[in-house]
N, C-alpha and C positions, 0 to 999 in steps of 0.2 A: 732611843730609838722612840720616836713619837708614838703614842698610841692612838690608834684609829678607833675612835669611838661613833657608834652606830645611833641613830638618831630614834630608831624604832625599826621596826619590820617593815622591809620594803616588799613588793608584789613580786612574785616571782612568777615565772611563765609554768603553766603546766603544760607536761610533755605528753599527758596521756591522752587519749580519746575518752570523752564521756559516752559511754555506752547506752545509758538508759532510754534517750530520746530516739536512738536507732531502734532499740527492744520493742519500745512502744508502737512506733511506725509500724513493725515489722508484724506485732501481734494484731493490729487492727486491720492490716491486709488480709491477714490469716482469717479472720473472722468473716471478712468481706468475701473472701472468695468460700470460704465452706458453708457461708449463706445462699451464695449464689448458684453454685454449683449444680444443687440440686433441681434448679429452675431452667437450668440450658436443657433443652429436649435434642435428642441425639438425631443427626439427619436420618431420612430414609431413602432406601436406595429402590428404584423403580425396577424391580426384576422381570424379565420378559417370561409369560406364561407360555405352558408348553402346550400345543396344537394351535397356536395364532399365526401360524405364518400363512403368506398371501398364498403362495403355491409352492406345492412341492416340486424339488427340481426335477428335469427330465434326464432320464438314463442316468443316474449317478454311478460312481464307481462304490461298490457297497465292499465294506471291510468287516469280517464276521469273526468276534474272539470267543471260543467256545469256553466251557468249564475247566478244559484242560490245557487252556491257552493256548491252543491250536488256532493258527488264522488262516482263514479262507477268503482269496479275494475273489469277487463276484462282477465279472465285468458285464457288457452286454449279451452276450452268449456263451460264455464261457467261464469255467470256476477253476481256480488255481489255488494250491497250499502255498503258504510262504513263512517266512519267521520275522521276528521283531528288526533284526539286522537289515533282512533284505526285502523286505516290504516296499519300501521306498522306490528303490532301484526297479522292483516288479513292475509295479504301478506305472511308473515312468515311461519302461519300456513298452508296455501295452497298451497305454493310453497317453500320449505325450500332450492330450490338451489339457492335463491336469495342470502344466506349470504355467498356462497362458494367465494374462492379465483381466483383472476386471470380471465382469458378468460374461466373458465368452469361455472362461475356465470350467471345465467340468468336476462338478464337485464329489467331493469323497466324503460318505457317509460311513461312521462307525458302529457299528451294534455289537456291544460287548454284552455278557452273560453277567447278571448283576453280582454272581459269587465272585467272579474273579478279581484279584486285586486293582485297587486303583492304578496303580503304578505301572501295570500293564498296557493300559490304555495311554497314559500319559507317555510312554516309552514309545508307542506308535505314532501318536501326535507330534512328537519331538522328532522323530525319522522323518515323516512328511513335511513337517516344517523347516527342515534342515536340505532338504531335497528341492523347496521351492515351490510346493503344492499350495495353492493359494487359498482355495475354499475347502476347510474342512468341519464337518459337521457332527454330532453327535445323536444317534437314534433313541429316543425314547418311547415306551409305551404308554398313551395316554390313560388316566385313570377315568372311570365311569361313575 
C-alpha cells in the first residue's frame, strides 16, 4: 500500500458559529436602549373633567343603588324597586325609548353610593348594555 503523505495542514471548515460578534452587537443595543428609555416621555391622556357637560339631559331615567345594594328606578313620576338581574327588563318595559338610537334615546343615569362595591355598578351597566340601552351615564358629586 502506498503511503499517503500530507504536505502540511490543510484548512478545515469550522462548523461552529462565532458568538463573539453577536454578543458584542447585543450588548451595544442593550446599552443604547438603557440610555434612551428614560428619555422617552409617556403619553398623556386628556381625561374629561367633572361638571363640564354642555347641558344636563332632560328627564333621564335614574337608577339609585343604595348602601345595602337595593336598587330604585326613578322615572318621570314613579319610583319602583328592582334587582340587578331584572333592572334592564324593568326599564325597557316602562320606558321603551331608552333603546332608541343616537340623541333620541332617553338617557339612563346611575347614582351609586360610594360605599358599595364597584362590581354592583358594573353589573348594572352590563345588564343595561345587553338589553340594548344606548345612553348610560354615571352621576357624580362635584367637589367645591
